[in-house]
C-alpha positions as CSV (number, residue, x, y, z in Angstrom):
1,M,23.3,11.0,-9.8
2,R,19.7,11.8,-10.5
3,T,19.0,13.4,-14.0
4,L,17.9,16.8,-14.2
5,A,14.6,15.9,-16.1
6,T,13.7,13.4,-13.5
7,A,14.6,15.6,-10.7
8,L,12.4,18.4,-12.4
9,A,9.5,15.9,-12.8
10,L,9.8,14.8,-9.2
11,A,9.7,18.5,-8.3
12,T,6.7,19.1,-9.8
13,L,4.8,16.3,-8.3
14,T,5.9,17.0,-5.0
15,A,5.2,20.7,-5.1
16,C,1.6,19.9,-5.9
17,G,1.5,17.6,-2.9
18,S,-1.8,15.9,-3.3
19,A,-4.0,13.8,-5.5
20,A,-5.9,16.7,-6.7
21,A,-2.7,18.2,-8.5
22,P,-3.6,19.5,-11.9
23,H,-1.0,18.2,-14.1
24,A,1.1,14.9,-13.7
25,P,4.7,15.2,-14.8
26,T,6.0,13.9,-18.2
27,A,7.9,10.6,-17.9
28,T,11.7,10.9,-18.9
29,P,14.3,8.3,-19.3
30,S,16.7,7.9,-16.0
31,V,20.4,7.2,-15.9
32,A,19.8,3.6,-15.5
33,P,16.5,1.9,-16.7
34,I,14.4,0.4,-14.2
35,T,12.1,-2.6,-13.9
36,V,8.9,-3.1,-11.8
37,T,8.2,-6.6,-10.6
38,P,5.0,-7.5,-8.8
39,Y,4.9,-10.2,-6.0
40,A,1.3,-11.4,-5.4
41,A,1.5,-12.6,-1.9
42,A,0.0,-16.2,-1.3
43,E,-1.9,-14.5,2.0
44,S,-4.5,-11.9,1.9
45,N,-4.4,-11.0,-1.8
46,V,-1.8,-8.3,-1.0
47,N,0.9,-7.0,-3.2
48,A,4.5,-6.3,-2.8
49,Y,6.4,-4.6,-5.7
50,V,10.3,-4.6,-6.4
51,V,11.4,-1.6,-8.2
52,S,14.9,-2.0,-9.3
53,D,17.5,-0.4,-11.6
54,G,20.0,-3.5,-11.1
55,Q,22.0,-1.3,-8.9
56,G,19.5,-1.2,-6.0
57,A,16.0,-1.6,-5.1
58,I,13.1,0.0,-3.6
59,V,10.6,-2.6,-2.2
60,I,6.9,-1.1,-1.8
61,D,5.3,-3.1,1.1
62,A,6.3,-6.3,2.9
63,T,3.3,-8.4,2.8
64,R,1.6,-10.2,5.9
65,T,3.5,-13.4,6.5
66,P,7.2,-14.7,7.0
67,A,6.9,-16.8,4.0
68,D,5.7,-14.1,1.8
69,G,8.2,-11.7,3.2
70,A,11.0,-14.2,2.3
71,A,9.9,-14.6,-1.1
72,V,9.9,-10.9,-1.5
73,A,13.6,-10.9,-0.3
74,A,14.3,-13.6,-2.8
75,L,12.9,-11.5,-5.5
76,V,15.1,-8.6,-4.4
77,A,17.9,-10.7,-4.6
78,Q,17.3,-11.9,-8.2
79,R,17.1,-8.1,-9.1
80,T,20.0,-6.7,-7.4
81,T,22.9,-7.1,-4.8
82,G,22.8,-3.2,-4.4
83,P,21.1,-1.2,-1.5
84,V,17.6,-1.7,-0.4
85,T,15.0,0.6,0.7
86,V,11.6,-0.9,1.8
87,L,8.6,1.5,1.9
88,I,5.6,0.8,3.9
89,T,2.7,2.5,2.4
90,H,0.4,2.3,5.7
91,G,-0.3,0.8,8.9
92,H,-2.5,-2.6,8.0
93,P,-0.7,-5.7,9.0
94,D,-1.0,-7.3,5.8
95,H,1.5,-4.6,4.4
96,F,4.3,-4.9,7.3
97,L,4.2,-8.1,9.1
98,G,6.6,-9.3,6.5
99,L,9.3,-7.0,7.7
100,G,10.9,-9.7,10.0
101,A,11.7,-12.0,7.2
102,L,13.1,-9.1,5.2
103,R,15.3,-8.0,7.9
104,A,16.5,-11.6,8.2
105,A,17.3,-11.8,4.5
106,L,18.3,-8.4,3.8
107,P,20.2,-7.1,7.3
108,D,21.5,-3.9,5.7
109,A,18.0,-2.8,4.3
110,R,16.4,0.6,5.2
111,F,12.8,0.4,6.2
112,V,11.0,3.8,5.9
113,V,7.7,5.4,6.0
114,A,6.7,8.7,4.6
115,R,5.3,10.3,7.7
116,P,5.4,9.9,11.4
117,E,1.7,9.2,11.7
118,I,2.3,6.2,9.7
119,K,5.0,5.0,11.9
120,A,2.7,5.6,14.8
121,D,-0.1,3.7,13.0
122,I,2.2,0.6,12.4
123,I,3.3,0.4,16.3
124,G,-0.1,0.8,17.4
125,M,-1.6,-2.0,15.3
126,A,1.3,-4.2,16.3
127,T,0.8,-3.4,19.7
128,W,-3.0,-4.0,19.7
129,M,-2.7,-7.2,17.8
130,T,-0.2,-8.5,20.5
131,A,-2.6,-7.6,23.4
132,Q,-5.4,-9.4,21.4
133,G,-3.3,-12.4,21.2
134,W,-3.2,-12.4,17.3
135,L,0.7,-12.2,17.1
136,A,0.9,-15.3,19.4
137,Q,2.3,-17.2,16.3
138,L,4.5,-14.6,15.2
139,P,6.3,-13.7,18.2
140,A,9.2,-11.9,16.2
141,M,6.8,-9.2,15.0
142,Q,5.4,-8.3,18.4
143,P,6.9,-4.9,19.5
144,K,10.2,-5.3,21.0
145,T,10.0,-4.2,24.7
146,A,11.9,-4.9,28.0
147,A,9.6,-7.7,28.5
148,H,9.8,-9.0,25.0
149,P,13.4,-8.3,23.8
150,D,13.2,-10.6,21.0
151,G,10.3,-8.8,19.1
152,F,10.7,-6.3,16.2
153,D,12.1,-2.9,17.0
154,Y,9.4,-1.0,15.3
155,A,10.5,2.4,16.9
156,G,14.1,1.9,16.0
157,Q,14.0,0.4,12.7
158,L,11.4,2.3,10.9
159,E,12.7,5.5,9.6
160,V,10.7,8.7,8.9
161,L,11.6,10.2,5.6
162,D,12.6,13.8,5.5
163,A,11.6,14.4,1.9
164,P,8.9,12.9,-0.3
165,T,11.2,10.9,-2.7
166,L,13.1,7.8,-2.8
167,A,16.0,7.5,-5.2
168,L,17.7,4.6,-6.9
169,P,21.5,4.5,-7.2
170,G,21.2,4.7,-11.0
171,G,19.4,8.0,-10.9
172,A,15.8,7.2,-11.0
173,A,13.5,8.1,-8.0
174,L,9.9,7.8,-6.7
175,A,7.9,10.8,-5.8
176,L,5.8,10.1,-2.8
177,T,2.4,11.5,-1.7
178,A,1.2,10.9,1.8
179,D,-1.4,13.8,2.8
180,Y,-4.5,11.9,2.0
181,P,-7.5,11.9,4.4
182,A,-8.6,9.0,6.4
183,T,-9.9,6.4,3.6
184,E,-9.1,2.8,3.8
185,A,-6.5,3.4,6.5
186,E,-6.1,6.5,8.6
187,H,-2.9,7.6,6.5
188,M,-1.6,6.3,3.0
189,T,1.0,6.8,0.9
190,T,1.2,6.7,-3.1
191,A,4.2,6.4,-5.1
192,Y,4.9,7.5,-8.8
193,S,7.8,6.6,-11.0
194,P,8.2,9.0,-13.9
195,D,10.7,6.7,-15.4
196,A,8.4,3.9,-15.7
197,N,5.1,5.8,-15.7
198,A,4.0,3.6,-13.0
199,L,1.7,4.7,-10.0
200,F,1.8,2.6,-6.8
201,T,-1.5,3.4,-4.9
202,G,-1.1,1.4,-1.6
203,D,-4.7,0.4,-0.7
204,L,-6.3,3.3,-2.4
205,A,-7.0,0.7,-5.2
206,Y,-7.9,-2.8,-5.2
207,H,-8.3,-4.5,-8.3
208,D,-10.8,-7.6,-8.6
209,V,-10.4,-8.0,-4.9
210,H,-13.1,-7.1,-2.3
211,L,-12.2,-3.9,-0.7
212,W,-11.4,-3.3,3.0
213,L,-14.3,-1.3,4.5
214,G,-13.7,-3.3,7.9
215,V,-12.9,-1.8,11.4
216,G,-11.5,1.6,11.3
217,V,-13.5,2.4,8.0
218,T,-16.5,4.8,8.8
219,R,-19.1,5.8,6.2
220,A,-17.8,9.2,6.2
221,S,-14.0,7.7,5.3
222,A,-15.7,5.7,2.6
223,A,-17.0,8.8,1.1
224,A,-13.6,10.6,1.4
225,W,-12.2,7.4,-0.2
226,Q,-14.5,8.1,-3.1
227,T,-13.5,11.7,-3.5
228,T,-10.0,10.5,-3.3
229,L,-10.3,7.9,-6.3
230,D,-11.9,10.7,-8.3
231,G,-8.9,12.9,-7.7
232,L,-6.6,10.2,-8.6
233,G,-8.4,9.7,-11.9
234,A,-8.3,13.3,-12.5
235,T,-4.8,13.8,-11.8
236,W,-3.5,10.8,-13.8
237,G,-5.9,10.8,-16.6
238,A,-3.4,12.5,-19.2
239,R,-0.5,10.5,-18.2
240,R,-2.1,7.2,-18.1
241,P,0.3,5.4,-15.7
242,T,0.3,1.6,-15.1
243,V,-1.6,1.3,-11.8
244,Y,-0.2,-1.0,-9.2
245,P,-2.8,-1.6,-6.5
246,G,-2.4,-2.7,-3.1
247,H,-4.5,-6.0,-3.7
248,G,-5.1,-7.5,-7.1
249,A,-3.3,-7.5,-10.5
250,P,-1.8,-4.4,-12.2
251,A,-4.4,-2.3,-13.9
252,D,-5.2,1.0,-15.8
253,L,-7.1,4.0,-14.6
254,A,-10.5,2.3,-14.9
255,V,-9.7,0.7,-11.7
256,F,-10.5,4.1,-9.8
257,A,-14.0,4.5,-11.0
258,A,-14.6,0.7,-10.6
259,D,-13.5,0.8,-6.8
260,R,-15.8,4.1,-6.4
261,A,-18.7,2.1,-7.7
262,Y,-18.0,-0.8,-5.4
263,I,-18.1,1.5,-2.5
264,D,-21.4,2.8,-3.7
265,D,-22.6,-0.7,-3.9
266,I,-21.5,-2.0,-0.4
267,L,-22.8,1.2,1.4
268,A,-26.3,0.8,-0.3
269,V,-26.4,-3.0,0.4
270,T,-25.4,-2.7,3.9
271,A,-27.8,0.0,4.4
272,S,-30.8,-2.1,3.4
273,A,-29.9,-5.7,3.8
274,P,-31.6,-7.5,6.9
275,S,-28.7,-9.5,7.9
276,D,-24.9,-9.9,7.4
277,E,-25.5,-12.9,5.5
278,A,-28.0,-11.2,3.1
279,A,-25.5,-8.3,2.5
280,I,-22.7,-10.6,1.8
281,A,-24.8,-12.6,-0.5
282,A,-26.1,-9.7,-2.4
283,M,-22.2,-8.2,-2.8
284,A,-21.2,-11.5,-4.0
285,A,-23.8,-11.8,-6.6
286,K,-22.7,-8.3,-7.9
287,Y,-19.1,-9.1,-7.8
288,P,-18.8,-12.9,-8.4
289,E,-15.1,-12.7,-9.5
290,H,-13.9,-10.6,-6.7
291,A,-11.3,-12.4,-4.4
292,N,-11.3,-12.7,-0.6
293,R,-14.9,-13.0,0.1
294,D,-14.6,-14.8,3.5
295,F,-12.6,-12.2,5.2
296,L,-12.3,-8.8,3.5
297,L,-16.0,-8.8,2.3
298,M,-17.3,-10.5,5.8
299,M,-15.6,-7.8,7.8
300,S,-16.6,-5.0,5.6
301,V,-20.2,-6.0,5.9
302,T,-20.2,-6.5,9.6
303,N,-18.4,-3.1,10.3
304,L,-20.8,-1.1,7.9
305,R,-24.0,-2.7,9.1
306,T,-23.2,-1.5,12.7
307,Q,-23.3,2.1,11.3
308,K,-26.6,1.9,9.7
């Protein structure tokens, strides 16, 4: 049974409904203490998180490969033998293609999204990748159809939540926000645990990893992303949660300003650089410690330079 204090904290957050909420809730103890265990995937510098109270677990995102998905499932097994819910924050493949491995290892798990548009984004992305031949090596993650009956049943297995919360058996819960404008992805989910004072940002935050401003991100959505980062910083400034980003190590609230500055820099560089190579070199010089230069940065530069 969820504690009254936790329920009130969640009600406060979900009633506000967006990153611009004026006050973050005060953390209070839950019936069963929870742990947050990050999993840094070997592929794509992407993260999954296991939030557990020992009696059950909520997994945030599924990574990109079967190997990483299986590793997340093994981590879940170390934390609990109870019920498992897997939340996919948005429709990018590095956050959902590990679902097949999770399903194989955890056949009773629920797979959920916060809104129907995210389910549609996932199905659309998997369908498009299949048509491009990009899932030829992952046939089990191609959408299940009459012609491909061994594919993944995204339509049947992804459940759209009817309320912006996810609860653990011991009483703790996560409050979800999924009404952000188009930013890094068309639709995005964040989750907050008042019990752990933990903010899971999906791909609204990256930490020391080049941000994705590739296909699907316009200069207008990049600006909206910056506004959203400002809103997150304002909303959570007083509460000071640990920030668990979609890519990179856990951080504090300074990550929002750092990502905002990165977007300023890449927009300016790609507007003025004479070539993709020059823009990549300029960004690499500005951010020499950032990971994933060869894919995330390259794709972002190519995309943004076409919008000059």
